[in-house]
Backbone atoms as SQL, in Angstrom:
CREATE TABLE atoms (id INTEGER PRIMARY KEY, chain TEXT, resi INTEGER, resn TEXT, atom TEXT, x REAL, y REAL, z REAL);
INSERT INTO atoms VALUES
  (1, 'A', 1, 'MET', 'N', -1.877, 2.150, -0.436),
  (2, 'A', 1, 'MET', 'CA', -3.111, 2.526, 0.035),
  (3, 'A', 1, 'MET', 'C', -3.735, 3.423, -0.876),
  (4, 'A', 2, 'LEU', 'N', -4.920, 3.230, -1.071),
  (5, 'A', 2, 'LEU', 'CA', -5.805, 3.976, -2.116),
  (6, 'A', 2, 'LEU', 'C', -5.343, 5.506, -2.248),
  (7, 'A', 3, 'LEU', 'N', -5.194, 6.334, -1.231),
  (8, 'A', 3, 'LEU', 'CA', -4.901, 7.469, -1.233),
  (9, 'A', 3, 'LEU', 'C', -3.590, 7.818, -1.891),
  (10, 'A', 4, 'ASP', 'N', -2.712, 6.933, -1.743),
  (11, 'A', 4, 'ASP', 'CA', -1.401, 7.143, -2.451),
  (12, 'A', 4, 'ASP', 'C', -1.516, 7.017, -3.839),
  (13, 'A', 5, 'LEU', 'N', -2.358, 6.002, -4.292),
  (14, 'A', 5, 'LEU', 'CA', -2.612, 5.652, -5.832),
  (15, 'A', 5, 'LEU', 'C', -3.223, 6.731, -6.245),
  (16, 'A', 6, 'LEU', 'N', -4.347, 7.485, -5.543),
  (17, 'A', 6, 'LEU', 'CA', -4.991, 8.481, -6.175),
  (18, 'A', 6, 'LEU', 'C', -4.261, 9.979, -6.375),
  (19, 'A', 7, 'ARG', 'N', -3.317, 10.086, -5.490),
  (20, 'A', 7, 'ARG', 'CA', -2.454, 11.085, -5.668),
  (21, 'A', 7, 'ARG', 'C', -1.535, 11.073, -7.005),
  (22, 'A', 8, 'ALA', 'N', -1.209, 9.940, -7.452),
  (23, 'A', 8, 'ALA', 'CA', -0.534, 9.937, -8.470),
  (24, 'A', 8, 'ALA', 'C', -1.264, 10.052, -9.990),
  (25, 'A', 9, 'ARG', 'N', -2.644, 10.136, -9.678),
  (26, 'A', 9, 'ARG', 'CA', -3.538, 10.258, -10.973),
  (27, 'A', 9, 'ARG', 'C', -3.832, 11.501, -11.048),
  (28, 'A', 10, 'GLU', 'N', -4.506, 11.996, -12.160),
  (29, 'A', 10, 'GLU', 'CA', -5.010, 13.197, -12.624),
  (30, 'A', 10, 'GLU', 'C', -6.370, 13.503, -11.763),
  (31, 'A', 11, 'PRO', 'N', -6.688, 14.786, -11.486),
  (32, 'A', 11, 'PRO', 'CA', -7.903, 14.813, -10.494),
  (33, 'A', 11, 'PRO', 'C', -9.103, 14.338, -11.103),
  (34, 'A', 12, 'TYR', 'N', -9.293, 14.308, -12.396),
  (35, 'A', 12, 'TYR', 'CA', -10.531, 13.776, -12.925),
  (36, 'A', 12, 'TYR', 'C', -10.556, 12.174, -12.756),
  (37, 'A', 13, 'GLU', 'N', -9.369, 11.481, -12.656),
  (38, 'A', 13, 'GLU', 'CA', -9.290, 10.131, -12.484),
  (39, 'A', 13, 'GLU', 'C', -9.613, 9.782, -11.067),
  (40, 'A', 14, 'ALA', 'N', -9.058, 10.586, -10.159),
  (41, 'A', 14, 'ALA', 'CA', -9.336, 10.405, -8.739),
  (42, 'A', 14, 'ALA', 'C', -10.596, 10.375, -8.393),
  (43, 'A', 15, 'GLU', 'N', -11.432, 11.783, -9.029),
  (44, 'A', 15, 'GLU', 'CA', -12.795, 12.046, -8.675),
  (45, 'A', 15, 'GLU', 'C', -13.633, 10.702, -9.279),
  (46, 'A', 16, 'HIS', 'N', -13.336, 10.354, -10.513),
  (47, 'A', 16, 'HIS', 'CA', -14.070, 9.147, -10.987),
  (48, 'A', 16, 'HIS', 'C', -13.927, 7.791, -10.080),
  (49, 'A', 17, 'VAL', 'N', -12.889, 7.600, -9.651),
  (50, 'A', 17, 'VAL', 'CA', -12.741, 6.502, -8.535),
  (51, 'A', 17, 'VAL', 'C', -13.633, 6.641, -7.399),
  (52, 'A', 18, 'ILE', 'N', -13.451, 7.856, -6.929),
  (53, 'A', 18, 'ILE', 'CA', -14.278, 8.155, -5.664),
  (54, 'A', 18, 'ILE', 'C', -15.932, 8.022, -5.944),
  (55, 'A', 19, 'PHE', 'N', -16.094, 8.520, -7.152),
  (56, 'A', 19, 'PHE', 'CA', -17.658, 8.430, -7.479),
  (57, 'A', 19, 'PHE', 'C', -18.139, 6.876, -7.642),
  (58, 'A', 20, 'ILE', 'N', -17.286, 6.029, -8.201),
  (59, 'A', 20, 'ILE', 'CA', -17.618, 4.767, -8.443),
  (60, 'A', 20, 'ILE', 'C', -17.600, 4.105, -7.148),
  (61, 'A', 21, 'VAL', 'N', -16.755, 4.330, -6.156),
  (62, 'A', 21, 'VAL', 'CA', -16.697, 3.600, -4.845),
  (63, 'A', 21, 'VAL', 'C', -17.740, 4.108, -3.980),
  (64, 'A', 22, 'TRP', 'N', -17.889, 5.437, -3.824),
  (65, 'A', 22, 'TRP', 'CA', -18.791, 6.061, -2.693),
  (66, 'A', 22, 'TRP', 'C', -19.993, 6.702, -3.221),
  (67, 'A', 23, 'GLY', 'N', -20.090, 6.910, -4.398),
  (68, 'A', 23, 'GLY', 'CA', -21.198, 7.741, -5.090),
  (69, 'A', 23, 'GLY', 'C', -20.898, 9.279, -5.097),
  (70, 'A', 24, 'GLY', 'N', -19.619, 9.715, -4.628),
  (71, 'A', 24, 'GLY', 'CA', -19.467, 11.212, -4.780),
  (72, 'A', 24, 'GLY', 'C', -18.747, 11.622, -3.605),
  (73, 'A', 25, 'VAL', 'N', -18.186, 12.678, -3.453),
  (74, 'A', 25, 'VAL', 'CA', -17.252, 13.148, -2.408),
  (75, 'A', 25, 'VAL', 'C', -18.307, 13.432, -1.019),
  (76, 'A', 26, 'GLU', 'N', -19.593, 13.822, -1.391),
  (77, 'A', 26, 'GLU', 'CA', -20.426, 13.928, -0.269),
  (78, 'A', 26, 'GLU', 'C', -20.621, 12.676, 0.784),
  (79, 'A', 27, 'LYS', 'N', -20.756, 11.566, -0.074),
  (80, 'A', 27, 'LYS', 'CA', -21.093, 10.299, 0.485),
  (81, 'A', 27, 'LYS', 'C', -19.873, 9.973, 1.013),
  (82, 'A', 28, 'LEU', 'N', -18.569, 10.061, 0.592),
  (83, 'A', 28, 'LEU', 'CA', -17.408, 9.681, 1.255),
  (84, 'A', 28, 'LEU', 'C', -17.222, 10.612, 2.593),
  (85, 'A', 29, 'GLN', 'N', -17.528, 11.784, 2.420),
  (86, 'A', 29, 'GLN', 'CA', -17.631, 12.561, 3.971),
  (87, 'A', 29, 'GLN', 'C', -18.498, 12.028, 5.008),
  (88, 'A', 30, 'ALA', 'N', -19.622, 11.502, 4.363),
  (89, 'A', 30, 'ALA', 'CA', -20.629, 10.911, 5.418),
  (90, 'A', 30, 'ALA', 'C', -20.047, 9.561, 5.784),
  (91, 'A', 31, 'ALA', 'N', -19.448, 8.826, 5.088),
  (92, 'A', 31, 'ALA', 'CA', -18.910, 7.474, 5.557),
  (93, 'A', 31, 'ALA', 'C', -18.051, 7.807, 6.566),
  (94, 'A', 32, 'ALA', 'N', -16.991, 8.930, 6.147),
  (95, 'A', 32, 'ALA', 'CA', -15.886, 9.227, 7.224),
  (96, 'A', 32, 'ALA', 'C', -16.347, 9.601, 8.504),
  (97, 'A', 33, 'ALA', 'N', -17.550, 10.466, 8.472),
  (98, 'A', 33, 'ALA', 'CA', -18.124, 10.749, 9.657),
  (99, 'A', 33, 'ALA', 'C', -18.657, 9.650, 10.646),
  (100, 'A', 34, 'LYS', 'N', -19.261, 8.587, 9.831),
  (101, 'A', 34, 'LYS', 'CA', -19.763, 7.357, 10.599),
  (102, 'A', 34, 'LYS', 'C', -18.674, 6.472, 10.905),
  (103, 'A', 35, 'ALA', 'N', -17.642, 6.357, 10.277),
  (104, 'A', 35, 'ALA', 'CA', -16.573, 5.335, 10.652),
  (105, 'A', 35, 'ALA', 'C', -15.894, 5.598, 12.081),
  (106, 'A', 36, 'LYS', 'N', -15.517, 4.475, 12.663),
  (107, 'A', 36, 'LYS', 'CA', -14.532, 4.647, 13.732),
  (108, 'A', 36, 'LYS', 'C', -13.377, 4.186, 13.645),
  (109, 'A', 37, 'GLY', 'N', -12.227, 4.701, 14.628),
  (110, 'A', 37, 'GLY', 'CA', -11.084, 4.166, 14.598),
  (111, 'A', 37, 'GLY', 'C', -10.148, 4.540, 13.438),
  (112, 'A', 38, 'GLU', 'N', -9.203, 3.705, 13.004),
  (113, 'A', 38, 'GLU', 'CA', -8.266, 4.058, 12.096),
  (114, 'A', 38, 'GLU', 'C', -9.023, 4.121, 10.655),
  (115, 'A', 39, 'THR', 'N', -10.231, 3.429, 10.501),
  (116, 'A', 39, 'THR', 'CA', -10.851, 3.560, 9.194),
  (117, 'A', 39, 'THR', 'C', -11.441, 5.309, 9.117),
  (118, 'A', 40, 'ALA', 'N', -11.974, 5.774, 10.262),
  (119, 'A', 40, 'ALA', 'CA', -12.373, 7.044, 10.198),
  (120, 'A', 40, 'ALA', 'C', -11.376, 8.045, 9.914),
  (121, 'A', 41, 'GLY', 'N', -10.056, 7.890, 10.257),
  (122, 'A', 41, 'GLY', 'CA', -8.938, 8.836, 10.019),
  (123, 'A', 41, 'GLY', 'C', -8.422, 8.692, 8.562),
  (124, 'A', 42, 'LEU', 'N', -8.464, 7.499, 8.110),
  (125, 'A', 42, 'LEU', 'CA', -8.126, 7.069, 6.640),
  (126, 'A', 42, 'LEU', 'C', -9.219, 7.672, 5.560),
  (127, 'A', 43, 'LEU', 'N', -10.401, 7.667, 6.057),
  (128, 'A', 43, 'LEU', 'CA', -11.485, 8.161, 5.054),
  (129, 'A', 43, 'LEU', 'C', -11.574, 9.793, 5.237),
  (130, 'A', 44, 'ALA', 'N', -11.352, 10.242, 6.244),
  (131, 'A', 44, 'ALA', 'CA', -11.309, 11.602, 6.440),
  (132, 'A', 44, 'ALA', 'C', -10.274, 12.154, 5.570),
  (133, 'A', 45, 'GLU', 'N', -8.985, 11.685, 5.678),
  (134, 'A', 45, 'GLU', 'CA', -7.887, 12.060, 4.816),
  (135, 'A', 45, 'GLU', 'C', -8.179, 11.985, 3.334),
  (136, 'A', 46, 'LEU', 'N', -8.963, 10.984, 2.987),
  (137, 'A', 46, 'LEU', 'CA', -9.216, 10.566, 1.514),
  (138, 'A', 46, 'LEU', 'C', -10.263, 11.845, 1.192),
  (139, 'A', 47, 'ALA', 'N', -11.250, 11.988, 1.954),
  (140, 'A', 47, 'ALA', 'CA', -12.188, 13.224, 1.859),
  (141, 'A', 47, 'ALA', 'C', -11.608, 14.403, 1.629),
  (142, 'A', 48, 'GLY', 'N', -10.606, 14.753, 2.545),
  (143, 'A', 48, 'GLY', 'CA', -9.864, 16.015, 2.410),
  (144, 'A', 48, 'GLY', 'C', -9.169, 16.087, 1.092),
  (145, 'A', 49, 'PHE', 'N', -8.550, 14.962, 0.688),
  (146, 'A', 49, 'PHE', 'CA', -7.792, 14.923, -0.614),
  (147, 'A', 49, 'PHE', 'C', -8.758, 15.244, -1.708),
  (148, 'A', 50, 'ALA', 'N', -9.986, 14.636, -1.749),
  (149, 'A', 50, 'ALA', 'CA', -10.796, 14.827, -2.768),
  (150, 'A', 50, 'ALA', 'C', -11.387, 16.048, -2.779),
  (151, 'A', 51, 'ILE', 'N', -11.604, 16.774, -1.694),
  (152, 'A', 51, 'ILE', 'CA', -12.114, 18.117, -1.597),
  (153, 'A', 51, 'ILE', 'C', -11.102, 19.256, -2.337),
  (154, 'A', 52, 'SER', 'N', -10.003, 18.801, -1.934),
  (155, 'A', 52, 'SER', 'CA', -8.810, 19.727, -2.383),
  (156, 'A', 52, 'SER', 'C', -8.372, 19.619, -3.879),
  (157, 'A', 53, 'ASN', 'N', -8.822, 18.509, -4.490),
  (158, 'A', 53, 'ASN', 'CA', -8.257, 18.033, -5.793),
  (159, 'A', 53, 'ASN', 'C', -9.440, 17.714, -6.838),
  (160, 'A', 54, 'CYS', 'N', -10.461, 17.630, -6.409),
  (161, 'A', 54, 'CYS', 'CA', -11.623, 17.073, -7.517),
  (162, 'A', 54, 'CYS', 'C', -12.579, 18.226, -7.508);
């Protein structure tokens, strides 16, 4: 899972991946808010990780 891979990286590397895929933490949070089901939970967990580590 992406979250597991990002946890093993330096914070700046994780932030870089999040920026490339979602355009930033704010956009990741917006995607998590709009998502439904299991995807919503996974994106919310990833957003929480990004906020605390990036």
